[in-house]
N, C-alpha and C positions, 0 to 999 in steps of 0.2 A: 496426471496425478500430482498431488501436493508433495513438496519437498522444501527443505531449507535452501536458500541461495547459496551458491558456491563461487569460488574464484573464477572458474570456467565460464561463468555466466556474464561476465563483464560485457562482452560485445553485444550479446542479446538484450541486456538490460539498457544499454545505450541506444539500441534500436527501438526498444519498447518505449523509452523515455521520449525519443523524438517523434515516433509515429503516433503514440497514444496521448502524450501530455504536451508535446510541443517544446520539450526542453533539450537543448543541445549541451552536453556535459562530455568532456573528453574520456576516452577510455582509461587514460592514466589516472585521472581524478577520480572516475567511477571505481576503479580498482583500489584505490587508496582508501576511499570512503567505505567500500564493501569490506575490505580487510579490518578497518578500525571498528565499524558498527557490528560486525559479526562477532566480535570479542566482547561486546557490551551487552550485558544482560538487560539493560533498559530498552534495548532495541530488538525487535522480532522481525526477521526478513524471511518471507514465504514465497515460494515460486510455484508456478503451475507449468509442469513439463508435459508435452505430448507423449504419451506413453509408446507410441509406435515408433516415432523418429527421434525422440529424446531432444526436441527443441523447446526451449523455454517460450511460452506463449504469453506469460503474464506474471505480475508479482504484486505483493503487498508489503508494505513497510509500515510497521506501528512502533511507537515509542510509549514508554510508561508515562502516564499523565498523572501527575500528583500535585495537590495544591493543599492549602490550609482550609479550603471550603468544601471539599468533597473526598470521597474515598478514592483509592487508586482505581485507574482504568487504563485503557489503551487510547492513544490518539493516533489515527491513520494519517501518516504523512504521505503515502502514495498507495494507490490502487489503480494498476494499469494493465490493460490487455491490448495486444495488438489488434488494430482495427479489423483485419481480416478474420481474426478469431473471436471477435465479439458476437454475442448472442448465442454461445454455445454452453453457457453455464459456467465459464471459467471465473468470472468476477464473483459469482455467487459462491463457488467452491472456495475461493480465496478468503472471502468473508467468513464462510462457515469454519474455516481453518483458524481465522483470528478469533472467532467466538470460542472455539475449543481451547485455545491457548489462553484466553482471558479468564475463562471459567477454571481452568487448571490452576492458574495463579491466584485465584480468589478475588478477581477484579469485579467491580460493580457495573461496569459500562464500557462501551466503545464509542468513541466520537470521532467526527471528521469535519473538515471544512471543505467546501466546494464552491468554486467561483460562480458568480450569479449568472453567467452566460452559459453554463454547461447544464442546460435543461434536460438533456437526455440522461446525464448522470444522476440528476435530482430524481428523475422518475424511477431509475434503477434503484436508487437507494431507498425510496419509499416502498418500492414493490417488494424488496427483501426485508422490510420491517424497520427501517430507520425513520425517525420523525425530524422535521426541521423545527428546532426550538428557539432559534433567534436568527436575526440577519444583522451583520456587522461589517465594518470596514477594517482592512488590515493596514496597519502602518508599519513601515520599516525604515531603518536607517542603515545605509550601506557604507562600508568603510573601504 
């Protein structure tokens, strides 16, 4: 079932990030970010919980995407499902939840970036109605 992410989800989020995305981020830092972002209306944090045992199996994190060249929309920062729970419709449910929230807010689109080597993810996004409209490189400056 879909629900908003909660403080009690921190360890599960860390596990999902590591197993599904390959990111290691401490529980303390995850808790801090979750507390901050949960209070920010420009961020939407949605979880998928197994209804029987109340275990978080996946989550989506979207932020408001606004620019001077488009209407407002959502930018998906994370969509992650535990590998052992993939293929059960959880990612699709999370995206439907984002669709509903975006429409409720009057947004015109949802966008996301996906690394070029994540071919399985690309096939999934296309299967659920997303189209690839450009290929680009990301540049970052770390301090």
